[in-house]
N, CA, C and O of each residue as an XYZ file, in Angstrom:
528
protein
N      25.353     11.807    -30.932
C      26.992     11.780    -31.059
C      28.260     12.254    -31.597
O      28.657     12.060    -32.746
N      28.646     12.660    -31.006
C      30.095     13.405    -31.982
C      31.206     12.331    -31.605
O      31.298     11.369    -30.842
N      31.809     12.831    -32.307
C      33.983     11.987    -32.681
C      34.800     13.304    -32.432
O      34.674     14.475    -32.790
N      35.790     12.525    -31.580
C      36.283     13.901    -31.442
C      37.684     13.102    -32.373
O      37.705     11.875    -32.472
N      38.610     13.832    -32.901
C      39.984     13.621    -33.068
C      40.978     14.926    -33.117
O      40.623     16.042    -33.496
N      42.535     14.507    -32.576
C      43.128     15.684    -32.613
C      44.411     15.644    -33.582
O      44.116     15.498    -34.768
N      46.130     15.772    -33.217
C      46.391     15.340    -33.724
C      46.338     14.475    -35.120
O      45.795     13.379    -34.985
N      46.872     14.826    -36.601
C      47.059     13.579    -37.500
C      45.991     12.920    -37.712
O      46.028     11.934    -38.449
N      44.320     13.505    -36.849
C      43.114     12.758    -37.155
C      43.093     12.020    -36.475
O      42.221     11.191    -36.735
N      43.849     11.745    -35.303
C      44.069     10.292    -34.621
C      42.803     10.771    -33.113
O      42.698     11.723    -32.340
N      42.339      9.955    -33.265
C      40.293      8.978    -32.647
C      41.055      9.695    -30.860
O      41.849      9.095    -30.136
N      40.693     10.531    -30.717
C      40.453     11.120    -28.992
C      39.271     10.157    -28.158
O      38.100     10.129    -28.538
N      39.733      9.433    -27.052
C      39.045      8.982    -26.505
C      38.066      9.998    -25.486
O      38.800     10.689    -24.780
N      36.804     10.218    -25.272
C      36.162     11.096    -24.434
C      34.340     10.511    -24.370
O      33.820      9.628    -25.052
N      33.725     11.365    -23.319
C      32.510     11.161    -22.572
C      32.365     12.326    -22.229
O      32.852     13.285    -21.630
N      30.940     11.661    -23.213
C      29.683     12.580    -22.883
C      28.763     12.909    -21.942
O      27.814     12.150    -22.135
N      28.551     13.553    -21.122
C      27.675     13.643    -19.860
C      26.182     14.071    -20.535
O      26.204     14.029    -21.765
N      25.156     14.393    -20.062
C      23.863     15.487    -20.687
C      22.899     15.994    -19.161
O      22.517     15.229    -18.275
N      22.730     17.205    -19.219
C      22.623     17.292    -17.995
C      21.522     18.397    -18.976
O      21.947     19.325    -19.666
N      19.986     18.003    -18.815
C      19.278     18.483    -19.086
C      19.383     18.857    -21.136
O      19.187     18.146    -22.122
N      19.839     20.508    -20.918
C      20.399     20.954    -22.063
C      21.508     21.496    -22.496
O      21.748     22.238    -23.448
N      22.517     20.767    -21.212
C      23.914     21.208    -21.635
C      24.238     19.782    -21.866
O      23.807     18.725    -21.406
N      25.114     20.096    -22.703
C      26.504     18.725    -22.936
C      27.735     18.999    -22.628
O      28.400     19.914    -23.113
N      28.334     17.659    -21.226
C      29.842     18.175    -21.028
C      30.301     16.995    -21.342
O      29.822     15.866    -21.452
N      31.740     17.680    -21.513
C      32.869     16.355    -22.770
C      33.747     16.258    -21.567
O      33.955     17.224    -20.833
N      34.127     15.378    -21.429
C      35.431     15.831    -20.759
C      36.365     14.197    -21.779
O      35.970     13.036    -21.880
N      37.583     14.836    -22.314
C      38.232     13.946    -22.716
C      40.461     14.737    -22.015
O      40.633     15.831    -21.478
N      41.609     13.704    -22.326
C      42.312     14.013    -21.695
C      43.362     15.378    -23.560
O      43.469     15.157    -24.767
N      43.705     16.283    -22.872
C      43.909     16.687    -23.740
C      45.977     16.456    -23.878
O      46.682     16.018    -22.969
N      46.409     16.855    -25.101
C      47.587     16.443    -25.092
C      47.984     17.571    -25.379
O      47.431     17.862    -26.440
N      48.651     18.419    -25.039
C      48.821     19.928    -24.825
C      50.204     20.306    -24.543
O      50.455     20.112    -23.354
N      51.469     20.904    -25.384
C      52.422     21.361    -25.391
C      52.819     22.708    -24.459
O      52.216     23.744    -24.740
N      53.621     22.739    -23.567
C      54.340     23.374    -22.740
C      54.139     24.816    -23.337
O      54.478     24.860    -24.520
N      53.817     25.643    -22.983
C      53.771     26.932    -23.979
C      53.422     27.238    -24.764
O      53.738     28.311    -25.278
N      52.117     25.956    -25.493
C      51.603     25.326    -26.930
C      50.479     25.559    -26.776
O      50.035     26.035    -25.731
N      49.684     25.228    -27.940
C      47.973     24.950    -28.142
C      48.080     23.971    -28.648
O      49.216     23.742    -29.063
N      46.965     22.841    -28.903
C      45.880     22.071    -29.069
C      45.051     22.394    -30.159
O      44.771     23.591    -30.230
N      44.510     21.555    -31.157
C      43.090     21.546    -31.601
C      42.573     20.035    -31.395
O      43.232     19.005    -31.245
N      41.678     20.165    -31.421
C      40.351     19.377    -31.748
C      39.499     19.228    -32.328
O      38.735     20.143    -32.021
N      38.679     18.111    -33.655
C      38.316     18.789    -34.426
C      36.949     17.283    -33.637
O      37.213     16.311    -32.930
N      35.560     17.776    -34.212
C      34.251     17.461    -33.614
C      33.626     17.137    -34.748
O      33.177     18.015    -35.485
N      33.503     15.629    -35.070
C      32.056     15.443    -36.099
C      31.431     14.701    -35.272
O      31.776     13.994    -34.325
N      29.898     15.112    -36.047
C      29.021     14.330    -35.556
C      28.836     13.287    -36.105
O      28.907     13.160    -37.328
N      28.480     12.053    -35.041
C      28.112     10.670    -35.619
C      26.547     10.623    -36.335
O      25.618     11.295    -35.885
N      26.440      9.894    -37.289
C      25.262      9.176    -38.119
C      25.069      8.048    -36.845
O      23.964      8.072    -36.303
N      26.074      7.058    -36.329
C      25.672      5.955    -35.593
C      26.831      5.817    -35.166
O      27.955      5.793    -35.667
N      26.058      5.659    -33.367
C      27.621      5.445    -32.210
C      28.240      4.543    -32.279
O      27.618      3.523    -32.577
N      29.722      4.408    -32.059
C      31.036      4.050    -32.022
C      31.310      3.785    -31.068
O      30.733      4.436    -30.197
N      32.025      3.025    -30.721
C      33.610      2.252    -29.698
C      34.019      3.358    -29.317
O      33.291      4.266    -29.720
N      35.024      3.749    -28.604
C      35.392      4.724    -28.484
C      36.763      3.996    -27.936
O      36.746      3.395    -26.862
N      37.951      4.089    -28.741
C      39.219      3.977    -28.923
C      40.299      3.664    -27.367
O      41.003      4.627    -27.060
N      40.348      3.123    -26.978
C      41.051      2.722    -25.504
C      40.174      2.299    -24.589
O      39.135      2.210    -25.244
N      39.897      1.938    -23.340
C      39.328      1.116    -22.326
C      39.227      1.711    -21.078
O      39.367      1.120    -20.007
N      39.025      2.677    -21.201
C      38.989      3.486    -19.969
C      37.291      3.574    -19.501
O      36.463      4.116    -20.234
N      37.035      3.128    -18.547
C      35.800      2.994    -18.148
C      35.245      4.174    -16.787
O      35.447      3.934    -15.597
N      34.739      5.070    -17.155
C      34.165      5.473    -15.946
C      32.825      6.078    -15.487
O      32.130      6.984    -15.947
N      32.700      5.241    -14.392
C      31.469      6.128    -13.634
C      31.790      6.868    -12.529
O      32.803      7.511    -12.252
N      30.656      6.656    -11.880
C      30.171      8.087    -11.280
C      31.381      8.304    -10.161
O      32.075      9.315    -10.278
N      31.641      7.389     -9.098
C      32.136      6.858     -7.864
C      33.583      6.001     -8.798
O      34.068      5.211     -7.988
N      34.075      5.950     -9.649
C      35.070      4.925     -9.709
C      35.991      5.369    -11.640
O      35.729      6.310    -12.389
N      36.755      4.535    -11.777
C      37.792      4.854    -13.057
C      38.265      4.024    -13.020
O      38.698      3.554    -11.967
N      38.431      3.300    -14.536
C      39.361      1.639    -14.484
C      39.992      1.692    -15.905
O      39.502      2.025    -16.984
N      41.203      1.268    -15.573
C      41.822      1.234    -17.201
C      42.193     -0.315    -16.918
O      41.817     -1.075    -16.025
N      43.171     -0.520    -18.137
C      43.947     -2.045    -18.154
C      44.634     -2.216    -16.887
O      44.896     -3.359    -16.512
N      45.009     -1.034    -16.064
C      46.249     -1.379    -15.465
C      45.379     -1.125    -13.999
O      45.222     -2.072    -13.228
N      45.059     -0.333    -13.817
C      44.401     -0.115    -12.157
C      42.835      0.280    -12.061
O      42.387     -0.409    -12.978
N      42.090      0.744    -11.690
C      41.245      0.819    -10.889
C      41.303      1.204     -9.841
O      41.690      0.705     -8.784
N      40.839      2.297    -10.156
C      40.412      3.897     -8.463
C      38.361      3.590     -8.204
O      37.498      3.344     -9.047
N      38.297      3.703     -7.195
C      36.502      3.716     -6.457
C      36.983      5.005     -5.410
O      38.137      5.298     -5.098
N      35.745      5.652     -4.991
C      36.207      6.424     -4.856
C      34.418      6.920     -3.628
O      33.347      6.494     -4.059
N      34.410      7.516     -2.664
C      33.554      7.791     -1.804
C      32.772      8.925     -2.439
O      32.869      9.271     -3.616
N      31.775      9.601     -1.271
C      31.728     10.675     -1.647
C      32.403     11.578     -1.861
O      32.709     12.172     -2.895
N      32.767     11.743     -0.363
C      33.790     12.927      0.227
C      35.225     12.897     -0.782
O      36.266     13.474     -0.468
N      35.059     12.209     -1.874
C      36.546     11.851     -2.048
C      37.743     11.161     -1.893
O      38.367     11.018     -2.944
N      38.104     10.825     -1.178
C      38.301      9.887     -0.765
C      38.654      8.612     -1.487
O      37.801      7.971     -2.100
N      40.227      8.160     -1.390
C      39.860      7.129     -2.288
C      39.716      5.650     -1.205
O      40.438      5.351     -0.253
N      38.789      5.078     -1.635
C      38.480      3.987     -1.025
C      39.448      2.681     -1.152
O      39.954      1.970     -0.284
N      39.494      2.652     -2.296
C      40.491      1.741     -3.449
C      41.269      2.227     -4.750
O      40.801      2.929     -5.646
N      42.648      1.667     -4.657
C      43.409      2.145     -5.633
C      44.037      0.224     -6.200
O      45.008     -0.168     -5.553
N      43.682     -0.419     -6.903
C      44.458     -1.788     -7.410
C      44.854     -1.982     -8.033
O      44.476     -1.253     -8.949
N      45.826     -2.858     -8.456
C      46.009     -2.922     -9.835
C      45.615     -4.417    -10.508
O      45.430     -5.527    -10.008
N      45.587     -4.026    -11.552
C      44.571     -5.129    -12.146
C      45.085     -6.761    -12.877
O      44.422     -7.691    -13.334
N      46.684     -6.522    -12.697
C      47.353     -7.617    -13.012
C      47.409     -8.462    -11.866
O      47.040     -9.637    -11.888
N      47.965     -7.750    -10.645
C      48.027     -8.924     -9.810
C      46.853     -8.703     -8.881
O      46.854     -9.242     -7.774
N      45.717     -7.834     -9.332
C      44.919     -7.704     -7.962
C      45.081     -7.292     -6.767
O      44.591     -7.964     -5.859
N      45.807     -6.085     -6.468
C      46.491     -6.214     -5.640
C      45.890     -3.780     -5.175
O      45.560     -2.828     -5.882
N      46.123     -4.020     -3.584
C      46.054     -3.337     -4.007
C      47.172     -1.560     -3.484
O      47.651     -1.719     -2.361
N      47.410     -0.666     -3.877
C      48.439      0.069     -4.485
C      48.984      1.005     -3.304
O      50.135      1.302     -2.984
N      47.874      1.321     -2.832
C      47.871      2.397     -1.333
C      47.608      1.266     -0.278
O      46.892      0.265     -0.290
N      48.505      1.840      0.684
C      48.546      1.633      1.879
C      47.239      1.463      2.910
O      46.866      0.499      3.578
N      46.718      2.781      2.755
C      45.609      3.337      3.347
C      45.296      4.609      2.576
O      46.189      5.327      2.125
N      43.155      5.033      2.348
C      43.462      5.509      1.414
C      43.604      7.053      1.320
O      43.883      7.706      2.325
N      43.384      7.714     -0.061
C      44.333      8.975     -0.347
C      43.297      9.965     -0.139
O      42.133      9.590      0.002
N      43.600     11.166     -0.106
C      42.680     12.320      0.208
C      43.282     13.544      0.258
O      44.197     13.903      0.998
N      42.588     14.277     -0.747
C      42.953     15.738     -0.397
C      43.402     16.564      0.416
O      42.527     16.893      1.217
N      44.225     16.986      0.561
C      43.889     17.787      2.064
C      45.028     20.104      2.174
O      46.056     20.635      1.752
N      44.580     20.237      2.481
C      44.964     21.723      2.609
C      46.125     22.364      3.167
O      45.691     23.003      4.126
N      46.825     22.461      3.120
C      47.892     22.336      4.865
C      47.929     24.062      4.383
O      47.407     24.893      3.638
N      49.205     23.806      5.672
C      49.129     25.741      6.154
C      50.678     25.742      6.340
O      51.295     25.099      7.190
N      51.118     26.452      5.537
C      52.814     26.323      5.180
C      53.615     27.639      5.718
O      53.305     28.566      4.969
N      54.083     27.869      6.235
C      55.091     28.790      6.350
C      56.394     28.908      6.909
O      56.680     29.265      8.052
N      57.264     28.522      5.848
C      58.798     28.432      6.185
C      59.405     28.857      6.045
O      59.867     28.894      4.905
N      59.832     29.400      6.832
C      61.407     30.019      6.939
C      62.064     30.792      5.671
O      62.134     31.998      5.433
N      62.568     29.542      4.866
C      63.490     30.357      4.047
C      62.253     29.430      2.747
O      61.808     28.293      2.902
N      62.019     30.208      1.763
C      62.529     29.911      0.589
C      60.021     29.788     -0.232
O      59.387     29.023     -0.959
N      59.772     30.799      0.409
C      58.345     30.311      0.472
C      57.471     30.139     -0.507
O      56.316     30.138     -0.083
N      57.634     29.896     -2.412
C      57.144     29.248     -3.182
C      57.531     27.776     -2.750
O      56.620     27.211     -2.146
N      58.111     27.401     -2.839
C      58.575     25.641     -2.267
C      58.695     24.587     -1.597
O      58.510     23.415     -1.928
N      59.187     25.283     -0.113
C      59.861     25.105      0.652
C      58.216     24.744      1.811
O      57.139     25.308      2.006
N      58.939     23.454      2.322
C      57.606     23.232      3.488
C      58.434     23.015      5.214
O      59.254     22.104      5.334
N      58.237     23.569      5.951
C      59.165     22.947      7.336
C      58.796     22.181      8.042
O      57.609     22.139      8.364
N      59.964     21.093      8.635
C      58.951     20.570      8.932
C      57.954     20.360     10.466
O      57.501     19.329     10.963
N      57.867     21.688     10.886
C      57.189     21.878     11.834
C      56.325     21.993     11.798
O      55.611     21.597     12.719
N      55.598     22.887     10.220
C      54.363     22.697      9.871
C      53.736     21.408      8.653
O      52.804     21.480      7.852
N      54.402     20.635      8.857
C      54.014     19.297      8.345
C      53.524     18.138      9.230
O      52.844     17.161      8.916
N      53.947     18.431     10.195
C      53.645     17.730     11.366
C      52.056     18.301     12.092
O      51.640     18.025     13.217
N      51.546     18.955     11.292
C      50.406     20.088     11.961
C      48.947     19.029     10.887
O      49.305     18.207     10.044
N      47.842     19.228     11.098
C      47.135     19.002     11.147
C      46.620     18.917      9.578
O      47.734     18.644      9.130
N      45.819     18.942      8.458
C      45.238     19.660      7.941
C      45.003     21.170      8.095
O      45.148     21.372      9.300
N      44.666     22.531      7.389
C      43.478     23.398      7.720
C      42.829     22.805      7.097
O      41.859     23.069      7.808
N      42.313     22.036      6.174
C      41.091     21.455      5.585
C      40.747     20.009      4.605
O      41.558     19.454      3.863
N      40.117     19.830      4.712
C      39.626     18.293      3.641
C      39.454     18.708      2.882
O      39.928     19.833      3.040
N      38.869     18.626      1.576
C      38.523     17.828      0.451
C      37.781     17.336      0.656
O      37.969     16.137      0.861
N      36.202     17.947      0.770
C      35.157     17.235      0.722
C      34.192     16.650     -0.323
O      33.308     15.797     -0.249
N      34.667     17.400     -1.307
C      33.765     16.283     -2.470
C      34.687     16.227     -3.635
O      35.603     17.019     -3.410
N      34.833     15.683     -4.690
C      35.962     15.433     -5.579
C      35.293     16.650     -6.545
O      34.257     17.233     -6.864
N      36.794     16.544     -6.748
C      36.476     17.477     -7.920
C      36.252     17.458     -9.331
O      36.682     16.510     -9.988
N      35.775     18.175     -9.747
C      34.678     18.589    -10.872
C      34.940     19.922    -12.184
O      34.833     21.144    -12.283
N      35.064     19.551    -12.446
C      35.667     21.011    -13.967
C      34.578     21.153    -15.005
O      33.797     20.207    -14.901
N      34.294     21.864    -15.822
C      33.269     21.029    -16.533
C      33.209     22.714    -17.669
O      32.642     23.690    -17.178
N      33.761     22.817    -18.938
C      33.774     23.638    -20.062
C      32.338     23.530    -20.953
O      31.813     22.774    -21.770
N      32.064     24.777    -20.256
C      30.717     24.654    -21.730
C      30.923     25.543    -22.605
O      30.190     25.621    -23.591
């Protein structure tokens, strides 16, 4: 096991997954705009508890405020608040690729007629990014 630390030696919550001979490390990097950040890795002689309260599984994320549950195609089945145990979304959220061809300001504008069309494609699997 390893311990990760960021600026000023502050511990960084992380998750390590092993797949055969490959280790995948996931952590939230705090990087300033137009800048860089350094993180230090130290081997541990004994397991340590991670700072924070983030719990991650194959199909859910949970912290002290929210619980998100996903299904196999990336649709958010539930997004609930922990304090009041209420649903935060009125319907499942899903990533969709939309076709946009606005008449003005093509870099950021979306015409209402384009918005009324169905998505060009839906995300079928949750996004994953692995750095080796």
